[in-house]
N, C-alpha and C positions, 0 to 999 in steps of 0.2 A: 239663172246665173251663168255667165259666159266664162268659159275656160280658154286660156290662151296657152298653147304648148310652147314651153321655153326650152325644154331639153327632151329629145326623144331617146330611145334606148341606145342607139349608136353614139349619140353625143355624150350621154352619161358614161358609157363605157370608155370613150376617148378621154373624158375628164378624169375618170378614176385611174386610167393607165398613166396619164401625165402626172397626177398627184403621186402615184406609187413610185415613179421614177424620181420625182423631186425628193420624196422621203428617203429613198435609197442614197441619192447623191448627198443629202444633208446629214445622213446618219451613218456614213461609211465606217466610223470608228466604234459603233455600238455592236456588241456581240448579240444582244437581245433587243427586240423592239416590242413594247407593250402597246397594243392598239386598244384603247378604251372607248367603246362606243356607247353613246347615251341611248338608253332603252328606247326601242322602237326603230325608226329608220337609221339613227346613228349607229346602232349595233349592227344592223344589216349592212351598212356601208363599211363598217370596220371588218366584217367577215369577208366582204368582196375585196377590200384592199389587202387583207391578210393573204388571200389566195394569190393575188398579183405579186405581192412582196416576196412570197416564198418562191415564186417562179423566177424573179429577176435579181433578188438580193442574196447575200450570204448570211444574213442575220437569222437567228431563231425568232420566230414570230409567235407571240401569245396574244390571243384576242380575249377581251374581258368586257362584260356588260356593266354599265353604271346605271343604277336606278335612282331617279330623282323625280320629285313632284314638280313639274315644270311651272305650275301656277303658284304654288306656295312652298318653295324649296326649304324654308326654315322650319316648317311645321312637321316635316317627316324626315326620318333618317335618310341620308344619301348612302347607298350601299354599292359594293362592287361584287361581282361574281367570283373573284379570286381574292385571296388574302392581300391586304394593303402592304404587308411587309415585303411581298414579292417586288413591289415597285421601288424599293430602296436602292438608290444610286443607279437607277435605270433610265433609259430613254423612253418616254411615254408620248404617245400621240393620242390626243383627245378628239373624238370625232362626233359630229352631228350632221343632220341633213341640211338644215337651214339655220343660219344665224341671223337674228333680227335685232332684238334689243340687246342681246348679249347676256341676259340674266341667267339662263340655264347654263351656258358655258362658264360664266363667272363662278357660280356656286359649285359646279362640277370641278372646276379648277381648284377652288379653295379646298375641296375634299382631298384631291390628289396631292396638294401641297402640305397636307398634314404629315407627310413622310418626306425624308430627304430624297430628292430626285437628281438625276444627272442633268436632264433637260425635259421640258414639256413643250410640245408643239400642238397647234390646233388645226383641225380640218373641218371645212364645211363644203358641201356640194354646191349650195347656193348662199351667197352673202347678200343680204338686203341693205346693209349700211344704215339701219335705223338704230344706232347705239344709244343706250342709256347707261351702259357699263363700259369700263375701259378695256374692252376685249378687241384684239386684232387677230384675225385668222392668218396662220402662216401658209396654209395651202387651201386654195379656193378653186372650185370647179368653174363657177360662173358668178360674176358680180352683177347685180341687177338693181337698177334704180326703179323704185316702186313708190306708190303713195302709202301712207300709213293704213289706209283702208284695204289695200290689196293684201293678199296673202299668197304664199307659195305652198302648193300641195305636191308632195313627192310620193309616188307609188313605186314600190320596189318588188312587190309580190306579183308574179306573172311578168308582164312587160314593164320595164323600167321607164318612167316618165316623170317630168316635172312640169307643173302647170302654174300659171299666174291666174289666181281666182279673184 
């Protein structure tokens, strides 16, 4: 199986820096920002963005992990690592590494919208544009045209890289 490098560590860091600045610019009125990372790489990216946002912004940053069964989201509870009440009337940023069909992001979003929020925005490091659900990412590192057979593999432990597989 051939892997094609689409983002190396330097490019991933540049993308995350740019996304962090966009988040600060678009949320200047929020006292707190809640970064909700989807379990796995989404949560890792949320932690990375959290560090950047603390360095450049004025907001108090809270990072939370959202656990969802990506294959069968309705068969298991969707949970968050902090109380959902904390999100009431707050600015929330929902984060995942790759958005493909939009299903995982859609069900995660539905969970977050069970509470009254100020605003919810979405982040994906890589957007593949193969939507089956009406999800649009507000902040995207890289938009990639791929075939349905292709997949994107993101590694964040050790050296950060994204491959087209």
